[in-house]
C-alpha positions in Angstrom: 57.5 85.9 33.6 54.3 83.8 34.0 54.5 81.3 36.8 52.7 78.7 34.8 55.3 78.8 32.0 58.4 78.6 34.2 60.3 75.6 35.5 61.5 75.3 39.1 65.1 76.0 38.0 64.1 79.4 36.6 63.3 80.5 40.2 66.4 79.2 42.0 68.2 82.1 43.8 66.0 84.6 42.0 64.4 87.2 44.2 60.9 88.0 42.9 57.6 89.4 43.8 54.7 87.1 43.0 51.5 88.7 41.8 48.3 86.7 42.3 45.0 88.0 40.8 42.1 87.2 43.1 38.8 87.3 41.4 35.3 85.8 41.6 32.8 83.9 39.6 29.6 85.8 40.1 26.8 87.5 38.2 27.4 90.9 36.7 24.0 91.7 35.4 22.6 90.6 32.1 25.4 92.1 30.1 28.7 91.2 31.7 30.3 87.8 32.1 30.6 85.9 35.3 34.3 86.2 35.2 34.4 90.0 35.1 36.3 90.4 38.4 38.9 87.8 37.5 39.4 89.3 34.1 40.1 92.8 35.6 42.5 91.5 38.2 44.3 89.4 35.6 44.6 92.3 33.3 46.1 94.5 36.0 48.6 91.7 36.8 49.5 91.3 33.2 50.2 95.0 32.8 52.2 95.2 36.0 54.3 92.2 35.0 55.0 93.5 31.5 56.6 96.5 33.0 58.9 94.9 35.6 60.9 91.7 35.1 61.2 91.2 38.8 57.5 90.5 39.0 56.1 87.0 38.4 52.4 86.6 37.5 50.6 83.6 38.9 47.4 82.0 37.5 44.4 83.8 38.9 42.2 82.5 41.8 38.8 82.6 40.1 36.6 81.9 43.1 35.9 84.2 46.0 33.5 85.2 48.7 30.4 86.2 46.7 27.5 84.9 48.8 25.6 88.2 48.2 25.3 87.2 44.5 24.0 83.7 45.0 20.4 84.7 44.1 21.6 84.5 40.5 22.4 81.4 38.5 26.1 81.0 37.6 27.5 82.5 40.8 29.9 80.2 42.7 31.0 81.4 46.1 33.5 79.5 48.4 32.7 81.9 51.3 34.9 84.1 53.4 36.2 81.4 55.7 37.3 79.1 52.9 38.8 82.0 50.9 40.8 83.1 54.0 42.1 79.6 54.4 43.1 79.3 50.8 44.9 82.6 50.8 46.8 81.8 54.1 48.0 78.4 52.8 48.8 79.9 49.4 50.9 82.5 51.0 52.7 80.1 53.3 53.7 77.9 50.4 54.5 80.7 47.9 56.6 82.6 50.4 59.0 79.7 50.7 60.5 80.9 47.5 58.9 84.3 46.5 60.5 87.3 48.2 57.1 89.1 48.3 53.5 88.3 47.6 50.9 90.7 46.3 47.3 89.7 46.1 45.5 91.8 43.4 41.8 91.9 44.4 39.1 92.2 41.8 36.0 91.7 44.0 34.9 93.8 46.9 33.4 90.9 48.7 36.9 89.4 49.2 38.2 92.2 51.3 37.5 90.7 54.7 39.2 87.4 53.8 42.2 89.2 52.2 42.6 91.5 55.3 42.5 88.5 57.7 44.8 86.3 55.6 47.4 88.9 54.8 47.4 90.1 58.5 48.1 86.6 59.5 50.8 86.0 56.9 52.6 89.2 57.9 52.3 88.2 61.6 54.0 85.0 60.7 56.9 86.9 59.1 55.9 86.6 55.5 56.1 89.7 53.3 52.6 89.7 51.9 50.2 92.5 51.0 47.1 93.1 48.9 45.8 95.8 46.6 42.3 96.6 45.2 42.0 96.7 41.4 40.3 100.1 41.4 41.2 103.7 40.9 39.2 106.9 40.7 39.2 108.7 37.4 37.5 112.2 37.1 34.2 112.0 35.3 33.8 108.2 35.7 31.3 107.2 38.5 32.6 104.5 40.8 29.4 102.6 40.9 29.0 99.5 43.0 28.5 96.6 40.6 28.2 96.0 36.8 27.6 99.7 36.1 29.5 102.1 33.9 32.9 101.5 35.7 33.1 97.7 35.1 31.3 97.8 31.8 33.9 100.3 30.5 36.8 98.1 31.7 35.4 95.0 30.0 34.6 97.0 26.8 38.3 97.7 26.7 39.6 94.3 27.8 37.3 92.1 25.9 34.5 93.9 24.0 33.1 90.6 22.5 32.1 89.5 26.0 30.0 92.6 26.7 26.3 92.1 25.7 25.6 95.8 25.0 22.0 95.0 23.9 21.3 93.8 27.4 23.0 96.6 29.3 20.3 98.4 31.4 20.4 100.2 34.7 19.8 98.5 38.0 19.5 100.1 41.4 21.3 103.4 41.1 21.2 104.4 44.8 24.6 105.0 46.5 25.9 101.8 48.1 25.6 103.2 51.6 21.8 103.4 51.1 21.4 99.8 50.1 24.3 98.0 51.9 22.2 96.9 54.9 19.5 95.3 52.7 22.2 93.8 50.4 24.1 92.2 53.3 20.9 90.9 54.9 19.1 89.6 51.8 21.6 89.7 48.9 21.9 91.7 45.7 18.7 90.1 44.2 16.6 91.7 46.9 17.9 95.2 46.0 18.3 94.9 42.2 16.4 92.2 40.3 18.8 92.4 37.3 21.9 92.3 39.5 23.2 95.7 38.5 24.1 98.3 41.1 24.6 101.4 38.9 24.0 102.2 35.3 26.2 101.0 32.4 25.0 103.9 30.2 27.9 105.9 28.8 30.5 103.1 29.2 33.1 103.0 26.5 36.3 101.1 25.6 38.2 104.4 25.7 37.0 105.1 29.2 38.0 101.5 30.2 41.5 102.0 28.8 41.8 105.2 31.0 40.6 103.3 34.0 43.0 100.4 33.5 45.9 102.8 33.1 45.0 104.5 36.4 44.6 101.2 38.3 47.9 99.9 37.0 49.7 103.2 37.7 48.4 103.2 41.3 49.3 99.6 41.8 52.8 100.0 40.4 53.5 103.0 42.7 52.2 101.1 45.7 54.4 98.1 45.0 57.4 100.4 44.5 56.9 102.1 47.9 55.9 98.9 49.7 54.1 100.2 52.8 51.5 97.6 53.9 49.0 99.0 56.3 49.7 97.5 59.7 46.0 96.8 60.4 44.9 95.5 57.0 47.9 94.5 54.9 46.7 96.7 52.1 49.5 98.6 50.3 49.5 102.3 50.6 49.1 104.2 47.3 51.4 107.2 47.4 49.7 110.5 46.4 
């Protein structure tokens, strides 16, 4: 059930939950493509839809709030305000026919816009929520950006797009130690190569395990359907 392949008559009197991958077009170091976040969110949506005919997968939104990465060529950010507006208007329109709306987020910089947009949509009586495309797996470091975590995911999803010969560590300090400088001056001021972490040890097998965990958590959260009252983020049952 891909939204782009359906006709309007396919959706008449058909309750459905619309999945919308929300990504970004931004630098991911010298070794990962600019579309990494969109690719991950889209893969999560594809896996969720394949397991549930009541889910409809929409085309991904490939631009987000990525101003912190604008020190690198290729990054295109529409900013938090514009993203929030897009998501609100998207939700208002889609919820005229979709029973529920789930925004699958692939980029951490989108969280503020997602929270504001979904909170507004829910306040207007629309059954919207959002989920991050991330899950913890024992033994795999949840580094901040373009490190082992994302490199493993891309190695599984599309290995030909991973430039392994260019994969080198960036700033490996915990995010909490660099977040102030990152927010004030951007990623380039913290890590000249754009990596926050170390891709060493990444593998397709590890990426497969990560994707399985992300999809399982998302599927469980959608089934329970308990959006946080303050953020609109779906609770993942333990």
